[in-house]
KOLGU-4560 file (N, C-alpha, C; in nm, 3 decimals, padded with zeros to 5 digits):
<recs>
<n_xx: 02.526 n_yy: -04.769 n_zz: -03.599 ca_xx: 02.450 ca_yy: -04.660 ca_zz: -03.658 c_xx: 02.302 c_yy: -04.698 c_zz: -03.671 mol: A seq: 1 type: MET>
<n_xx: 02.277 n_yy: -04.819 n_zz: -03.722 ca_xx: 02.138 ca_yy: -04.862 ca_zz: -03.742 c_xx: 02.067 c_yy: -04.886 c_zz: -03.609 mol: A seq: 2 type: HIS>
<n_xx: 02.140 n_yy: -04.927 n_zz: -03.509 ca_xx: 02.082 ca_yy: -04.952 ca_zz: -03.377 c_xx: 02.037 c_yy: -04.820 c_zz: -03.315 mol: A seq: 3 type: VAL>
<n_xx: 02.118 n_yy: -04.716 n_zz: -03.332 ca_xx: 02.084 ca_yy: -04.585 ca_zz: -03.277 c_xx: 01.959 c_yy: -04.529 c_zz: -03.346 mol: A seq: 4 type: MET>
<n_xx: 01.950 n_yy: -04.544 n_zz: -03.477 ca_xx: 01.832 ca_yy: -04.497 ca_zz: -03.551 c_xx: 01.708 c_yy: -04.572 c_zz: -03.505 mol: A seq: 5 type: THR>
<n_xx: 01.719 n_yy: -04.701 n_zz: -03.489 ca_xx: 01.607 ca_yy: -04.782 ca_zz: -03.442 c_xx: 01.565 c_yy: -04.738 c_zz: -03.302 mol: A seq: 6 type: LEU>
<n_xx: 01.660 n_yy: -04.710 n_zz: -03.216 ca_xx: 01.630 ca_yy: -04.664 ca_zz: -03.081 c_xx: 01.556 c_yy: -04.530 c_zz: -03.083 mol: A seq: 7 type: PHE>
<n_xx: 01.599 n_yy: -04.437 n_zz: -03.167 ca_xx: 01.533 ca_yy: -04.306 ca_zz: -03.177 c_xx: 01.390 c_yy: -04.321 c_zz: -03.228 mol: A seq: 8 type: VAL>
<n_xx: 01.370 n_yy: -04.403 n_zz: -03.329 ca_xx: 01.236 ca_yy: -04.425 ca_zz: -03.384 c_xx: 01.144 c_yy: -04.487 c_zz: -03.279 mol: A seq: 9 type: VAL>
<n_xx: 01.194 n_yy: -04.587 n_zz: -03.208 ca_xx: 01.112 ca_yy: -04.650 ca_zz: -03.104 c_xx: 01.081 c_yy: -04.552 c_zz: -02.990 mol: A seq: 10 type: LEU>
<n_xx: 01.177 n_yy: -04.468 n_zz: -02.955 ca_xx: 01.153 ca_yy: -04.368 ca_zz: -02.850 c_xx: 01.045 c_yy: -04.269 c_zz: -02.894 mol: A seq: 11 type: ALA>
<n_xx: 01.048 n_yy: -04.228 n_zz: -03.020 ca_xx: 00.945 ca_yy: -04.137 ca_zz: -03.071 c_xx: 00.807 c_yy: -04.203 c_zz: -03.071 mol: A seq: 12 type: LEU>
<n_xx: 00.802 n_yy: -04.329 n_zz: -03.106 ca_xx: 00.674 ca_yy: -04.401 ca_zz: -03.107 c_xx: 00.619 c_yy: -04.411 c_zz: -02.964 mol: A seq: 13 type: ILE>
<n_xx: 00.704 n_yy: -04.444 n_zz: -02.869 ca_xx: 00.660 ca_yy: -04.455 ca_zz: -02.730 c_xx: 00.615 c_yy: -04.319 c_zz: -02.677 mol: A seq: 14 type: VAL>
<n_xx: 00.689 n_yy: -04.213 n_zz: -02.708 ca_xx: 00.651 ca_yy: -04.079 ca_zz: -02.664 c_xx: 00.517 c_yy: -04.037 c_zz: -02.724 mol: A seq: 15 type: LEU>
<n_xx: 00.498 n_yy: -04.065 n_zz: -02.850 ca_xx: 00.370 ca_yy: -04.032 ca_zz: -02.916 c_xx: 00.255 c_yy: -04.109 c_zz: -02.853 mol: A seq: 16 type: THR>
<n_xx: 00.277 n_yy: -04.235 n_zz: -02.824 ca_xx: 00.173 ca_yy: -04.317 ca_zz: -02.761 c_xx: 00.138 c_yy: -04.263 c_zz: -02.622 mol: A seq: 17 type: ALA>
<n_xx: 00.239 n_yy: -04.224 n_zz: -02.545 ca_xx: 00.214 ca_yy: -04.168 ca_zz: -02.412 c_xx: 00.136 c_yy: -04.037 c_zz: -02.420 mol: A seq: 18 type: LEU>
<n_xx: 00.172 n_yy: -03.952 n_zz: -02.512 ca_xx: 00.099 ca_yy: -03.826 ca_zz: -02.529 c_xx: -00.047 c_yy: -03.851 c_zz: -02.570 mol: A seq: 19 type: LEU>
<n_xx: -00.067 n_yy: -03.948 n_zz: -02.659 ca_xx: -00.203 ca_yy: -03.979 ca_zz: -02.703 c_xx: -00.287 c_yy: -04.033 c_zz: -02.588 mol: A seq: 20 type: PHE>
<n_xx: -00.230 n_yy: -04.123 n_zz: -02.509 ca_xx: -00.303 ca_yy: -04.180 ca_zz: -02.396 c_xx: -00.335 c_yy: -04.071 c_zz: -02.294 mol: A seq: 21 type: VAL>
<n_xx: -00.241 n_yy: -03.982 n_zz: -02.268 ca_xx: -00.267 ca_yy: -03.871 ca_zz: -02.176 c_xx: -00.379 c_yy: -03.781 c_zz: -02.226 mol: A seq: 22 type: GLY>
<n_xx: -00.375 n_yy: -03.749 n_zz: -02.354 ca_xx: -00.481 ca_yy: -03.666 ca_zz: -02.414 c_xx: -00.616 c_yy: -03.737 c_zz: -02.404 mol: A seq: 23 type: TRP>
<n_xx: -00.618 n_yy: -03.867 n_zz: -02.432 ca_xx: -00.742 ca_yy: -03.944 ca_zz: -02.426 c_xx: -00.800 c_yy: -03.945 c_zz: -02.285 mol: A seq: 24 type: LEU>
<n_xx: -00.715 n_yy: -03.958 n_zz: -02.185 ca_xx: -00.762 ca_yy: -03.956 ca_zz: -02.046 c_xx: -00.823 c_yy: -03.821 c_zz: -02.012 mol: A seq: 25 type: ILE>
<n_xx: -00.759 n_yy: -03.712 n_zz: -02.054 ca_xx: -00.812 ca_yy: -03.578 ca_zz: -02.027 c_xx: -00.948 c_yy: -03.559 c_zz: -02.094 mol: A seq: 26 type: VAL>
<n_xx: -00.962 n_yy: -03.603 n_zz: -02.217 ca_xx: -01.090 ca_yy: -03.587 ca_zz: -02.289 c_xx: -01.200 c_yy: -03.668 c_zz: -02.221 mol: A seq: 27 type: VAL>
<n_xx: -01.170 n_yy: -03.789 n_zz: -02.181 ca_xx: -01.271 ca_yy: -03.873 ca_zz: -02.116 c_xx: -01.312 c_yy: -03.812 c_zz: -01.981 mol: A seq: 28 type: VAL>
<n_xx: -01.215 n_yy: -03.767 n_zz: -01.903 ca_xx: -01.248 ca_yy: -03.706 ca_zz: -01.774 c_xx: -01.329 c_yy: -03.577 c_zz: -01.792 mol: A seq: 29 type: LEU>
<n_xx: -01.295 n_yy: -03.497 n_zz: -01.893 ca_xx: -01.371 ca_yy: -03.375 ca_zz: -01.920 c_xx: -01.515 c_yy: -03.409 c_zz: -01.960 mol: A seq: 30 type: ARG>
<n_xx: -01.531 n_yy: -03.514 n_zz: -02.040 ca_xx: -01.666 ca_yy: -03.556 ca_zz: -02.079 c_xx: -01.747 c_yy: -03.604 c_zz: -01.960 mol: A seq: 31 type: GLY>
<n_xx: -01.684 n_yy: -03.678 n_zz: -01.871 ca_xx: -01.754 ca_yy: -03.728 ca_zz: -01.752 c_xx: -01.796 c_yy: -03.612 c_zz: -01.662 mol: A seq: 32 type: ILE>
<n_xx: -01.706 n_yy: -03.515 n_zz: -01.642 ca_xx: -01.743 ca_yy: -03.401 ca_zz: -01.556 c_xx: -01.853 c_yy: -03.318 c_zz: -01.619 mol: A seq: 33 type: THR>
<n_xx: -01.851 n_yy: -03.302 n_zz: -01.750 ca_xx: -01.960 ca_yy: -03.227 ca_zz: -01.815 c_xx: -02.091 c_yy: -03.302 c_zz: -01.807 mol: A seq: 34 type: ARG>
<n_xx: -02.085 n_yy: -03.433 n_zz: -01.808 ca_xx: -02.206 ca_yy: -03.514 ca_zz: -01.797 c_xx: -02.272 c_yy: -03.493 c_zz: -01.662 mol: A seq: 35 type: LEU>
<n_xx: -02.192 n_yy: -03.487 n_zz: -01.556 ca_xx: -02.248 ca_yy: -03.473 ca_zz: -01.422 c_xx: -02.268 c_yy: -03.328 c_zz: -01.380 mol: A seq: 36 type: PHE>
<n_xx: -02.181 n_yy: -03.239 n_zz: -01.422 ca_xx: -02.187 ca_yy: -03.100 ca_zz: -01.376 c_xx: -02.252 c_yy: -03.006 c_zz: -01.477 mol: A seq: 37 type: LEU>
<n_xx: -02.275 n_yy: -03.049 n_zz: -01.598 ca_xx: -02.331 ca_yy: -02.962 ca_zz: -01.701 c_xx: -02.222 c_yy: -02.881 c_zz: -01.768 mol: A seq: 38 type: GLY>
<n_xx: -02.262 n_yy: -02.795 n_zz: -01.864 ca_xx: -02.162 ca_yy: -02.716 ca_zz: -01.935 c_xx: -02.090 c_yy: -02.620 c_zz: -01.840 mol: A seq: 39 type: PRO>
<n_xx: -01.969 n_yy: -02.589 n_zz: -01.874 ca_xx: -01.888 ca_yy: -02.503 ca_zz: -01.789 c_xx: -01.935 c_yy: -02.358 c_zz: -01.791 mol: A seq: 40 type: GLY>
<n_xx: -01.874 n_yy: -02.278 n_zz: -01.707 ca_xx: -01.908 ca_yy: -02.137 ca_zz: -01.695 c_xx: -01.877 c_yy: -02.062 c_zz: -01.824 mol: A seq: 41 type: LEU>
<n_xx: -01.769 n_yy: -02.099 n_zz: -01.892 ca_xx: -01.733 ca_yy: -02.031 ca_zz: -02.016 c_xx: -01.842 c_yy: -02.049 c_zz: -02.122 mol: A seq: 42 type: LYS>
<n_xx: -01.900 n_yy: -02.169 n_zz: -02.131 ca_xx: -02.007 ca_yy: -02.194 ca_zz: -02.228 c_xx: -02.127 c_yy: -02.107 c_zz: -02.195 mol: A seq: 43 type: THR>
<n_xx: -02.164 n_yy: -02.097 n_zz: -02.069 ca_xx: -02.278 ca_yy: -02.014 ca_zz: -02.031 c_xx: -02.250 c_yy: -01.867 c_zz: -02.057 mol: A seq: 44 type: GLN>
<n_xx: -02.125 n_yy: -01.823 n_zz: -02.036 ca_xx: -02.091 ca_yy: -01.684 ca_zz: -02.063 c_xx: -02.097 c_yy: -01.655 c_zz: -02.212 mol: A seq: 45 type: GLN>
<n_xx: -02.054 n_yy: -01.750 n_zz: -02.296 ca_xx: -02.060 ca_yy: -01.729 ca_zz: -02.440 c_xx: -02.204 c_yy: -01.714 c_zz: -02.487 mol: A seq: 46 type: ARG>
<n_xx: -02.296 n_yy: -01.793 n_zz: -02.429 ca_xx: -02.436 ca_yy: -01.784 ca_zz: -02.467 c_xx: -02.494 c_yy: -01.650 c_zz: -02.423 mol: A seq: 47 type: ILE>
<n_xx: -02.452 n_yy: -01.602 n_zz: -02.307 ca_xx: -02.506 ca_yy: -01.477 ca_zz: -02.253 c_xx: -02.448 c_yy: -01.353 c_zz: -02.321 mol: A seq: 48 type: ALA>
<n_xx: -02.340 n_yy: -01.367 n_zz: -02.395 ca_xx: -02.278 ca_yy: -01.252 ca_zz: -02.461 c_xx: -02.371 c_yy: -01.197 c_zz: -02.569 mol: A seq: 49 type: GLN>
<n_xx: -02.354 n_yy: -01.069 n_zz: -02.594 ca_xx: -02.432 ca_yy: -01.002 ca_zz: -02.697 c_xx: -02.386 c_yy: -01.049 c_zz: -02.835 mol: A seq: 50 type: LYS>
<n_xx: -02.481 n_yy: -01.066 n_zz: -02.927 ca_xx: -02.447 ca_yy: -01.108 ca_zz: -03.063 c_xx: -02.377 c_yy: -00.995 c_zz: -03.137 mol: A seq: 51 type: ASP>
<n_xx: -02.289 n_yy: -01.029 n_zz: -03.231 ca_xx: -02.224 ca_yy: -00.925 ca_zz: -03.312 c_xx: -02.328 c_yy: -00.847 c_zz: -03.392 mol: A seq: 52 type: PRO>
<n_xx: -02.296 n_yy: -00.724 n_zz: -03.434 ca_xx: -02.392 ca_yy: -00.646 ca_zz: -03.511 c_xx: -02.421 c_yy: -00.711 c_zz: -03.646 mol: A seq: 53 type: PRO>
<n_xx: -02.540 n_yy: -00.685 n_zz: -03.697 ca_xx: -02.588 ca_yy: -00.735 ca_zz: -03.827 c_xx: -02.594 c_yy: -00.888 c_zz: -03.831 mol: A seq: 54 type: ARG>
<n_xx: -02.631 n_yy: -00.949 n_zz: -03.716 ca_xx: -02.649 ca_yy: -01.093 ca_zz: -03.709 c_xx: -02.781 c_yy: -01.122 c_zz: -03.638 mol: A seq: 55 type: THR>
<n_xx: -02.824 n_yy: -01.247 n_zz: -03.651 ca_xx: -02.943 ca_yy: -01.292 ca_zz: -03.577 c_xx: -02.928 c_yy: -01.441 c_zz: -03.550 mol: A seq: 56 type: ARG>
<n_xx: -02.999 n_yy: -01.486 n_zz: -03.448 ca_xx: -02.989 ca_yy: -01.626 ca_zz: -03.406 c_xx: -03.095 c_yy: -01.711 c_zz: -03.475 mol: A seq: 57 type: ARG>
<n_xx: -03.061 n_yy: -01.839 n_zz: -03.492 ca_xx: -03.155 ca_yy: -01.936 ca_zz: -03.547 c_xx: -03.272 c_yy: -01.953 c_zz: -03.450 mol: A seq: 58 type: CYS>
<n_xx: -03.391 n_yy: -01.971 n_zz: -03.503 ca_xx: -03.509 ca_yy: -01.984 ca_zz: -03.417 c_xx: -03.526 c_yy: -02.125 c_zz: -03.360 mol: A seq: 59 type: SER>
<n_xx: -03.455 n_yy: -02.223 n_zz: -03.413 ca_xx: -03.466 ca_yy: -02.359 ca_zz: -03.363 c_xx: -03.407 c_yy: -02.366 c_zz: -03.223 mol: A seq: 60 type: ARG>
<n_xx: -03.481 n_yy: -02.424 n_zz: -03.130 ca_xx: -03.444 ca_yy: -02.427 ca_zz: -02.988 c_xx: -03.312 c_yy: -02.501 c_zz: -02.965 mol: A seq: 61 type: GLN>
<n_xx: -03.285 n_yy: -02.606 n_zz: -03.041 ca_xx: -03.164 ca_yy: -02.684 ca_zz: -03.019 c_xx: -03.042 c_yy: -02.627 c_zz: -03.090 mol: A seq: 62 type: THR>
<n_xx: -03.059 n_yy: -02.529 n_zz: -03.177 ca_xx: -02.947 ca_yy: -02.474 ca_zz: -03.255 c_xx: -02.899 c_yy: -02.340 c_zz: -03.199 mol: A seq: 63 type: CYS>
<n_xx: -02.980 n_yy: -02.238 n_zz: -03.212 ca_xx: -02.951 ca_yy: -02.101 ca_zz: -03.165 c_xx: -02.817 c_yy: -02.048 c_zz: -03.219 mol: A seq: 64 type: LYS>
<n_xx: -02.780 n_yy: -02.089 n_zz: -03.340 ca_xx: -02.655 ca_yy: -02.046 ca_zz: -03.402 c_xx: -02.666 c_yy: -01.902 c_zz: -03.451 mol: A seq: 65 type: SER>
<n_xx: -02.555 n_yy: -01.829 n_zz: -03.448 ca_xx: -02.552 ca_yy: -01.690 ca_zz: -03.496 c_xx: -02.530 c_yy: -01.692 c_zz: -03.647 mol: A seq: 66 type: VAL>
<n_xx: -02.615 n_yy: -01.620 n_zz: -03.720 ca_xx: -02.609 ca_yy: -01.612 ca_zz: -03.865 c_xx: -02.609 c_yy: -01.467 c_zz: -03.909 mol: A seq: 67 type: ASN>
<n_xx: -02.563 n_yy: -01.439 n_zz: -04.032 ca_xx: -02.572 ca_yy: -01.302 ca_zz: -04.083 c_xx: -02.717 c_yy: -01.259 c_zz: -04.094 mol: A seq: 68 type: PRO>
<n_xx: -02.743 n_yy: -01.130 n_zz: -04.083 ca_xx: -02.880 ca_yy: -01.079 ca_zz: -04.083 c_xx: -02.951 c_yy: -01.110 c_zz: -04.214 mol: A seq: 69 type: ALA>
<n_xx: -02.878 n_yy: -01.116 n_zz: -04.325 ca_xx: -02.942 ca_yy: -01.138 ca_zz: -04.455 c_xx: -02.955 c_yy: -01.287 c_zz: -04.492 mol: A seq: 70 type: GLU>
<n_xx: -02.915 n_yy: -01.378 n_zz: -04.404 ca_xx: -02.924 ca_yy: -01.521 ca_zz: -04.432 c_xx: -03.069 c_yy: -01.566 c_zz: -04.438 mol: A seq: 71 type: ALA>
<n_xx: -03.098 n_yy: -01.653 n_zz: -04.535 ca_xx: -03.234 ca_yy: -01.708 ca_zz: -04.546 c_xx: -03.245 c_yy: -01.843 c_zz: -04.477 mol: A seq: 72 type: ARG>
<n_xx: -03.133 n_yy: -01.913 n_zz: -04.461 ca_xx: -03.129 ca_yy: -02.042 ca_zz: -04.394 c_xx: -03.015 c_yy: -02.041 c_zz: -04.292 mol: A seq: 73 type: PHE>
<n_xx: -03.033 n_yy: -02.117 n_zz: -04.185 ca_xx: -02.930 ca_yy: -02.126 ca_zz: -04.082 c_xx: -02.808 c_yy: -02.197 c_zz: -04.140 mol: A seq: 74 type: CYS>
<n_xx: -02.691 n_yy: -02.145 n_zz: -04.113 ca_xx: -02.568 ca_yy: -02.205 ca_zz: -04.164 c_xx: -02.533 c_yy: -02.335 c_zz: -04.093 mol: A seq: 75 type: ARG>
<n_xx: -02.585 n_yy: -02.355 n_zz: -03.974 ca_xx: -02.550 ca_yy: -02.474 ca_zz: -03.896 c_xx: -02.649 c_yy: -02.589 c_zz: -03.917 mol: A seq: 76 type: ARG>
<n_xx: -02.779 n_yy: -02.561 n_zz: -03.906 ca_xx: -02.877 ca_yy: -02.670 ca_zz: -03.910 c_xx: -02.962 c_yy: -02.669 c_zz: -04.037 mol: A seq: 77 type: CYS>
<n_xx: -02.961 n_yy: -02.560 n_zz: -04.114 ca_xx: -03.037 ca_yy: -02.554 ca_zz: -04.238 c_xx: -03.181 c_yy: -02.510 c_zz: -04.221 mol: A seq: 78 type: GLY>
<n_xx: -03.222 n_yy: -02.477 n_zz: -04.100 ca_xx: -03.359 ca_yy: -02.432 ca_zz: -04.073 c_xx: -03.385 c_yy: -02.299 c_zz: -04.146 mol: A seq: 79 type: GLU>
<n_xx: -03.505 n_yy: -02.285 n_zz: -04.201 ca_xx: -03.540 ca_yy: -02.161 ca_zz: -04.269 c_xx: -03.552 c_yy: -02.049 c_zz: -04.167 mol: A seq: 80 type: ARG>
<n_xx: -03.484 n_yy: -01.939 n_zz: -04.193 ca_xx: -03.484 ca_yy: -01.826 ca_zz: -04.101 c_xx: -03.610 c_yy: -01.743 c_zz: -04.124 mol: A seq: 81 type: MET>
<n_xx: -03.663 n_yy: -01.690 n_zz: -04.015 ca_xx: -03.779 ca_yy: -01.601 ca_zz: -04.026 c_xx: -03.734 c_yy: -01.471 c_zz: -04.093 mol: A seq: 82 type: GLU>
<n_xx: -03.823 n_yy: -01.415 n_zz: -04.171 ca_xx: -03.791 ca_yy: -01.288 ca_zz: -04.237 c_xx: -03.775 c_yy: -01.180 c_zz: -04.132 mol: A seq: 83 type: GLU>
<n_xx: -03.670 n_yy: -01.098 n_zz: -04.143 ca_xx: -03.654 ca_yy: -00.991 ca_zz: -04.044 c_xx: -03.766 c_yy: -00.888 c_zz: -04.058 mol: A seq: 84 type: PRO>
<n_xx: -03.806 n_yy: -00.834 n_zz: -03.946 ca_xx: -03.913 ca_yy: -00.735 ca_zz: -03.946 c_xx: -03.861 c_yy: -00.605 c_zz: -04.004 mol: A seq: 85 type: GLN>
<n_xx: -03.932 n_yy: -00.552 n_zz: -04.103 ca_xx: -03.891 ca_yy: -00.426 ca_zz: -04.168 c_xx: -03.945 c_yy: -00.309 c_zz: -04.088 mol: A seq: 86 type: ARG>
<n_xx: -03.859 n_yy: -00.216 n_zz: -04.057 ca_xx: -03.897 ca_yy: -00.098 ca_zz: -03.981 c_xx: -03.869 c_yy: 00.023 c_zz: -04.068 mol: A seq: 87 type: VAL>
<n_xx: -03.974 n_yy: 00.106 n_zz: -04.096 ca_xx: -03.949 ca_yy: 00.225 ca_zz: -04.178 c_xx: -03.859 c_yy: 00.324 c_zz: -04.102 mol: A seq: 88 type: PRO>
<n_xx: -03.767 n_yy: 00.383 n_zz: -04.175 ca_xx: -03.673 ca_yy: 00.477 ca_zz: -04.115 c_xx: -03.689 c_yy: 00.610 c_zz: -04.186 mol: A seq: 89 type: VAL>
<n_xx: -03.706 n_yy: 00.716 n_zz: -04.106 ca_xx: -03.712 ca_yy: 00.850 ca_zz: -04.163 c_xx: -03.574 c_yy: 00.912 c_zz: -04.157 mol: A seq: 90 type: ARG>
<n_xx: -03.534 n_yy: 00.967 n_zz: -04.265 ca_xx: -03.402 ca_yy: 01.031 ca_zz: -04.269 c_xx: -03.422 c_yy: 01.182 c_zz: -04.262 mol: A seq: 91 type: ARG>
<n_xx: -03.342 n_yy: 01.243 n_zz: -04.181 ca_xx: -03.349 ca_yy: 01.388 ca_zz: -04.167 c_xx: -03.234 c_yy: 01.450 c_zz: -04.245 mol: A seq: 92 type: ALA>
<n_xx: -03.268 n_yy: 01.555 n_zz: -04.315 ca_xx: -03.164 ca_yy: 01.626 ca_zz: -04.392 c_xx: -03.082 c_yy: 01.712 c_zz: -04.297 mol: A seq: 93 type: ALA>
<n_xx: -02.952 n_yy: 01.710 n_zz: -04.315 ca_xx: -02.865 ca_yy: 01.793 ca_zz: -04.232 c_xx: -02.798 c_yy: 01.896 c_zz: -04.319 mol: A seq: 94 type: MET>
<n_xx: -02.804 n_yy: 02.018 n_zz: -04.278 ca_xx: -02.743 ca_yy: 02.126 ca_zz: -04.355 c_xx: -02.621 c_yy: 02.179 c_zz: -04.288 mol: A seq: 95 type: LEU>
</recs>
């Protein structure tokens, strides 16, 4: 009974180690390809997508994080956000 339990525990340890090594190899290879080829197409598409409504991007060139429109500081880097430009709006009465 104890031998079987020991065998199962050792098998789980070996399986976990193999999965970890496989994951580590994939991460390293992905990092190497990004180093030589640059960011993938998905990253470029995400940057090119339109921002959600009532948000604005950080003005810092290295950050460009999306923040709520009323934020005074960037949530990612802490840079002070520029005040949004106020535009007067005329409301028309509808009868």
